[in-house]
SEGUDREN-804784 format. One record per residue (C-alpha): x, y, z; residue in one letter. Coordinates in nm, 2 decimals, always signed. Example, Ala and Ser with C-alpha at 12.3 -4.5 7.8 and 13.67 -1.06 7.14 Angstrom:
<x=+1.23 y=-0.45 z=+0.78 resn=a>
<x=+1.37 y=-0.11 z=+0.71 resn=s>
END
This chain:
<x=+0.27 y=+0.23 z=+0.90 resn=x>
<x=+0.15 y=-0.08 z=+0.73 resn=x>
<x=+0.48 y=-0.11 z=+0.53 resn=x>
<x=+0.68 y=-0.09 z=+0.85 resn=x>
<x=+0.46 y=-0.32 z=+1.05 resn=x>
<x=+0.47 y=-0.59 z=+0.78 resn=x>
<x=+0.84 y=-0.55 z=+0.71 resn=x>
<x=+0.95 y=-0.56 z=+1.07 resn=x>
<x=+0.72 y=-0.84 z=+1.18 resn=x>
<x=+0.52 y=-0.60 z=+1.39 resn=x>
<x=+0.21 y=-0.81 z=+1.39 resn=x>
<x=+0.40 y=-1.11 z=+1.52 resn=x>
<x=+0.56 y=-0.90 z=+1.79 resn=x>
<x=+0.23 y=-0.74 z=+1.91 resn=x>
<x=+0.07 y=-1.09 z=+1.92 resn=x>
<x=+0.36 y=-1.23 z=+2.12 resn=x>
<x=+0.33 y=-0.95 z=+2.39 resn=x>
<x=-0.05 y=-0.96 z=+2.40 resn=x>
<x=-0.05 y=-1.34 z=+2.46 resn=x>
<x=+0.19 y=-1.30 z=+2.75 resn=x>
<x=+0.47 y=-1.49 z=+2.57 resn=x>
<x=+0.74 y=-1.22 z=+2.59 resn=x>
<x=+0.89 y=-1.36 z=+2.92 resn=x>
<x=+0.94 y=-1.69 z=+2.74 resn=x>
<x=+1.07 y=-1.53 z=+2.41 resn=x>
<x=+1.43 y=-1.64 z=+2.34 resn=x>
<x=+1.61 y=-1.34 z=+2.20 resn=x>
<x=+1.87 y=-1.40 z=+1.93 resn=x>
<x=+2.05 y=-1.16 z=+1.70 resn=x>
<x=+1.81 y=-1.21 z=+1.41 resn=x>
<x=+1.49 y=-1.29 z=+1.60 resn=x>
<x=+1.19 y=-1.10 z=+1.44 resn=x>
<x=+1.42 y=-0.92 z=+1.20 resn=x>
<x=+1.29 y=-0.81 z=+0.86 resn=x>
<x=+1.40 y=-0.61 z=+0.56 resn=x>
<x=+1.50 y=-0.25 z=+0.61 resn=x>
<x=+1.29 y=+0.02 z=+0.43 resn=x>
<x=+1.59 y=+0.26 z=+0.39 resn=x>
<x=+1.92 y=+0.21 z=+0.21 resn=x>
<x=+2.21 y=+0.04 z=+0.38 resn=x>
<x=+2.58 y=+0.03 z=+0.34 resn=x>
<x=+2.54 y=-0.30 z=+0.15 resn=x>
<x=+2.24 y=-0.19 z=-0.05 resn=x>
<x=+2.24 y=+0.16 z=-0.19 resn=x>
<x=+1.91 y=+0.13 z=-0.37 resn=x>
<x=+1.55 y=+0.12 z=-0.24 resn=x>
<x=+1.27 y=+0.13 z=-0.49 resn=x>
<x=+0.91 y=+0.21 z=-0.39 resn=x>
<x=+0.64 y=+0.11 z=-0.63 resn=x>
<x=+0.28 y=+0.24 z=-0.68 resn=x>
<x=+0.00 y=+0.06 z=-0.86 resn=x>
<x=-0.20 y=+0.38 z=-0.93 resn=x>
<x=-0.03 y=+0.72 z=-0.90 resn=x>
<x=-0.29 y=+0.98 z=-0.82 resn=x>
<x=-0.29 y=+1.23 z=-0.54 resn=x>
<x=-0.30 y=+0.97 z=-0.26 resn=x>
<x=+0.00 y=+0.79 z=-0.40 resn=x>
<x=+0.20 y=+1.11 z=-0.45 resn=x>
<x=+0.12 y=+1.22 z=-0.09 resn=x>
<x=+0.24 y=+0.88 z=+0.02 resn=x>
<x=+0.56 y=+0.91 z=-0.17 resn=x>
<x=+0.63 y=+1.25 z=+0.00 resn=x>
<x=+0.59 y=+1.07 z=+0.34 resn=x>
<x=+0.83 y=+0.79 z=+0.24 resn=x>
<x=+1.11 y=+1.01 z=+0.13 resn=x>
<x=+1.26 y=+1.07 z=+0.48 resn=x>
<x=+1.30 y=+0.69 z=+0.51 resn=x>
<x=+1.58 y=+0.70 z=+0.25 resn=x>
<x=+1.42 y=+0.57 z=-0.07 resn=x>
<x=+1.61 y=+0.62 z=-0.40 resn=x>
<x=+1.36 y=+0.54 z=-0.67 resn=x>
<x=+0.99 y=+0.57 z=-0.73 resn=x>
<x=+0.82 y=+0.34 z=-0.99 resn=x>
<x=+0.46 y=+0.35 z=-1.08 resn=x>
<x=+0.21 y=+0.18 z=-1.31 resn=x>
<x=-0.12 y=+0.36 z=-1.39 resn=x>
<x=-0.38 y=+0.36 z=-1.66 resn=x>
<x=-0.21 y=+0.20 z=-1.97 resn=x>
<x=-0.40 y=+0.45 z=-2.20 resn=x>
<x=-0.24 y=+0.75 z=-2.02 resn=x>
<x=+0.11 y=+0.84 z=-2.17 resn=x>
<x=+0.40 y=+0.90 z=-1.93 resn=x>
<x=+0.42 y=+1.25 z=-1.79 resn=x>
<x=+0.80 y=+1.30 z=-1.81 resn=x>
<x=+0.80 y=+1.66 z=-1.70 resn=x>
<x=+0.59 y=+1.59 z=-1.39 resn=x>
<x=+0.80 y=+1.28 z=-1.30 resn=x>
<x=+1.13 y=+1.48 z=-1.34 resn=x>
<x=+0.99 y=+1.76 z=-1.12 resn=x>
<x=+0.88 y=+1.50 z=-0.85 resn=x>
<x=+1.23 y=+1.34 z=-0.87 resn=x>
<x=+1.39 y=+1.68 z=-0.82 resn=x>
<x=+1.15 y=+1.78 z=-0.55 resn=x>
<x=+1.21 y=+1.47 z=-0.34 resn=x>
<x=+1.58 y=+1.42 z=-0.43 resn=x>
<x=+1.52 y=+1.08 z=-0.59 resn=x>
<x=+1.73 y=+0.93 z=-0.86 resn=x>
<x=+1.42 y=+0.87 z=-1.08 resn=x>
<x=+1.04 y=+0.86 z=-1.09 resn=x>
<x=+0.94 y=+0.63 z=-1.37 resn=x>
<x=+0.63 y=+0.48 z=-1.52 resn=x>
<x=+0.67 y=+0.11 z=-1.59 resn=x>
<x=+0.45 y=-0.18 z=-1.68 resn=x>
<x=+0.31 y=-0.40 z=-1.40 resn=x>
<x=+0.56 y=-0.68 z=-1.45 resn=x>
<x=+0.85 y=-0.45 z=-1.40 resn=x>
<x=+0.67 y=-0.28 z=-1.11 resn=x>
<x=+0.64 y=-0.63 z=-0.94 resn=x>
<x=+1.00 y=-0.73 z=-1.01 resn=x>
<x=+1.17 y=-0.41 z=-0.90 resn=x>
<x=+0.97 y=-0.27 z=-0.60 resn=x>
<x=+1.10 y=-0.33 z=-0.25 resn=x>
<x=+0.76 y=-0.21 z=-0.13 resn=x>
<x=+0.46 y=-0.21 z=-0.36 resn=x>
<x=+0.16 y=+0.01 z=-0.26 resn=x>
<x=-0.17 y=-0.07 z=-0.42 resn=x>
<x=-0.36 y=+0.27 z=-0.46 resn=x>
<x=-0.55 y=+0.23 z=-0.78 resn=x>
<x=-0.93 y=+0.27 z=-0.81 resn=x>
<x=-1.16 y=-0.03 z=-0.77 resn=x>
<x=-1.39 y=-0.16 z=-1.03 resn=x>
<x=-1.40 y=-0.43 z=-1.30 resn=x>
<x=-1.09 y=-0.30 z=-1.48 resn=x>
<x=-0.87 y=-0.36 z=-1.17 resn=x>
<x=-1.03 y=-0.67 z=-1.03 resn=x>
<x=-0.76 y=-0.90 z=-0.90 resn=x>
<x=-0.49 y=-0.70 z=-1.08 resn=x>
<x=-0.25 y=-0.83 z=-0.82 resn=x>
<x=-0.28 y=-1.20 z=-0.88 resn=x>
<x=-0.06 y=-1.51 z=-0.86 resn=x>
<x=+0.14 y=-1.42 z=-1.17 resn=x>
<x=+0.22 y=-1.07 z=-1.03 resn=x>
<x=+0.31 y=-1.20 z=-0.68 resn=x>
<x=+0.54 y=-1.46 z=-0.82 resn=x>
<x=+0.74 y=-1.18 z=-0.99 resn=x>
<x=+0.80 y=-0.99 z=-0.67 resn=x>
<x=+1.12 y=-1.01 z=-0.46 resn=x>
<x=+1.13 y=-1.25 z=-0.17 resn=x>
<x=+1.21 y=-0.96 z=+0.05 resn=x>
<x=+0.93 y=-0.73 z=-0.08 resn=x>
<x=+0.63 y=-0.59 z=+0.10 resn=x>
<x=+0.28 y=-0.55 z=-0.05 resn=x>
<x=+0.05 y=-0.28 z=+0.10 resn=x>
<x=-0.31 y=-0.24 z=-0.01 resn=x>
<x=-0.49 y=+0.07 z=+0.11 resn=x>
<x=-0.73 y=+0.11 z=-0.19 resn=x>
<x=-0.99 y=-0.16 z=-0.24 resn=x>
<x=-0.98 y=-0.52 z=-0.14 resn=x>
<x=-1.09 y=-0.64 z=-0.48 resn=x>
<x=-0.76 y=-0.53 z=-0.64 resn=x>
<x=-0.57 y=-0.82 z=-0.47 resn=x>
<x=-0.65 y=-1.19 z=-0.50 resn=x>
<x=-0.67 y=-1.29 z=-0.13 resn=x>
<x=-0.61 y=-1.66 z=-0.20 resn=x>
<x=-0.31 y=-1.58 z=-0.42 resn=x>
<x=-0.17 y=-1.35 z=-0.16 resn=x>
<x=-0.21 y=-1.60 z=+0.12 resn=x>
<x=-0.02 y=-1.86 z=-0.10 resn=x>
<x=+0.25 y=-1.60 z=-0.17 resn=x>
<x=+0.30 y=-1.54 z=+0.21 resn=x>
<x=+0.28 y=-1.91 z=+0.29 resn=x>
<x=+0.53 y=-2.02 z=+0.03 resn=x>
<x=+0.76 y=-1.72 z=+0.08 resn=x>
<x=+0.72 y=-1.55 z=-0.26 resn=x>
<x=+0.71 y=-1.22 z=-0.07 resn=x>
<x=+0.82 y=-1.11 z=+0.27 resn=x>
<x=+0.50 y=-0.97 z=+0.41 resn=x>
<x=+0.18 y=-0.77 z=+0.35 resn=x>
<x=+0.00 y=-0.48 z=+0.51 resn=x>
<x=-0.37 y=-0.44 z=+0.44 resn=x>
<x=-0.62 y=-0.18 z=+0.53 resn=x>
<x=-0.87 y=-0.34 z=+0.30 resn=x>
<x=-0.96 y=-0.70 z=+0.22 resn=x>
<x=-1.18 y=-0.85 z=-0.04 resn=x>
<x=-1.53 y=-0.93 z=+0.11 resn=x>
<x=-1.48 y=-0.70 z=+0.41 resn=x>
<x=-1.61 y=-0.68 z=+0.68 resn=x>
<x=-1.67 y=-1.05 z=+0.66 resn=x>
<x=-1.31 y=-1.13 z=+0.75 resn=x>
<x=-1.31 y=-1.37 z=+1.04 resn=x>
<x=-1.04 y=-1.55 z=+1.23 resn=x>
<x=-1.04 y=-1.84 z=+0.99 resn=x>
<x=-0.98 y=-1.62 z=+0.69 resn=x>
<x=-0.66 y=-1.74 z=+0.50 resn=x>
<x=-0.49 y=-1.40 z=+0.53 resn=x>
<x=-0.57 y=-1.36 z=+0.90 resn=x>
<x=-0.39 y=-1.70 z=+0.95 resn=x>
<x=-0.07 y=-1.56 z=+0.79 resn=x>
<x=+0.16 y=-1.42 z=+1.06 resn=x>
<x=+0.33 y=-1.18 z=+0.82 resn=x>
<x=+0.01 y=-1.03 z=+0.72 resn=x>
<x=-0.09 y=-0.72 z=+0.91 resn=x>
<x=-0.46 y=-0.63 z=+0.87 resn=x>
<x=-0.65 y=-0.32 z=+0.98 resn=x>
<x=-1.03 y=-0.28 z=+0.95 resn=x>
<x=-1.03 y=-0.01 z=+0.68 resn=x>
<x=-0.93 y=+0.28 z=+0.90 resn=x>
<x=-0.69 y=+0.45 z=+0.67 resn=x>
<x=-0.86 y=+0.79 z=+0.70 resn=x>
<x=-0.95 y=+0.75 z=+1.07 resn=x>
<x=-0.80 y=+1.06 z=+1.23 resn=x>
<x=-1.02 y=+1.31 z=+1.41 resn=x>
<x=-0.90 y=+1.59 z=+1.18 resn=x>
<x=-0.96 y=+1.40 z=+0.86 resn=x>
<x=-1.31 y=+1.29 z=+0.96 resn=x>
<x=-1.40 y=+1.64 z=+1.07 resn=x>
<x=-1.28 y=+1.78 z=+0.74 resn=x>
<x=-1.48 y=+1.51 z=+0.55 resn=x>
<x=-1.79 y=+1.60 z=+0.75 resn=x>
<x=-1.75 y=+1.97 z=+0.67 resn=x>
<x=-1.70 y=+1.91 z=+0.30 resn=x>
<x=-2.01 y=+1.69 z=+0.28 resn=x>
<x=-2.22 y=+1.96 z=+0.45 resn=x>
<x=-2.08 y=+2.23 z=+0.22 resn=x>
<x=-2.17 y=+2.01 z=-0.08 resn=x>
<x=-2.52 y=+1.95 z=+0.04 resn=x>
<x=-2.58 y=+2.33 z=+0.11 resn=x>
<x=-2.44 y=+2.42 z=-0.23 resn=x>
<x=-2.66 y=+2.16 z=-0.41 resn=x>
<x=-2.98 y=+2.28 z=-0.23 resn=x>
<x=-2.90 y=+2.64 z=-0.32 resn=x>
<x=-2.83 y=+2.54 z=-0.68 resn=x>
<x=-2.47 y=+2.63 z=-0.66 resn=x>
<x=-2.15 y=+2.44 z=-0.76 resn=x>
<x=-2.04 y=+2.18 z=-0.50 resn=x>
<x=-1.69 y=+2.27 z=-0.37 resn=x>
<x=-1.59 y=+1.90 z=-0.35 resn=x>
<x=-1.78 y=+1.75 z=-0.63 resn=x>
<x=-1.67 y=+1.40 z=-0.75 resn=x>
<x=-1.63 y=+1.33 z=-1.12 resn=x>
<x=-1.83 y=+1.00 z=-1.14 resn=x>
<x=-1.67 y=+0.92 z=-1.48 resn=x>
<x=-1.34 y=+0.87 z=-1.30 resn=x>
<x=-1.47 y=+0.62 z=-1.04 resn=x>
<x=-1.74 y=+0.42 z=-1.22 resn=x>
END
């Protein structure tokens, strides 16, 4: 949703309607147009990039396949070797030309949409910085649904303002919830921001509640928690 909203100028369009400006909007063939997520007759390649390639990223990939993507690129923990067998299986499963692990520079250069889905922490602080943003395509979209600290907000605002990238869709922002109307990213028309509601469905929150209760009961009874978090992977 964030990728589509950012790419197709959804935020600008919604703002136009809510401010009552639609009656005065002058339509033209390319008004509010943006880059297409899927392949076209003129462009037979669409590359989706992931910074972090865990379960959430792979589930996101599965949901993007029907839009007509052709390649999946990802950058993950540099100390982890590429998993060629898994990547080949994913490519076959989703009918993609390739699923490939690349370094962050290639990820930035080649991705049409770059999803930031890596863990937070000191090791990933501002991993998406000015240098990375300058390498991205002018028609590319950045989506952050992980932690706000992974993206340098000032650098992203500059990238949008100066046209280094096309747009951004954010479910998280550094310093949230203290994101007010004068925040540099809020001022950018091609930046769509949601208030950290990526998991906000009735079904998901109900499942989260049930799992938490099951963990508490298991811990009280001295049993193994069914949804235990390995703290070594998040700290």
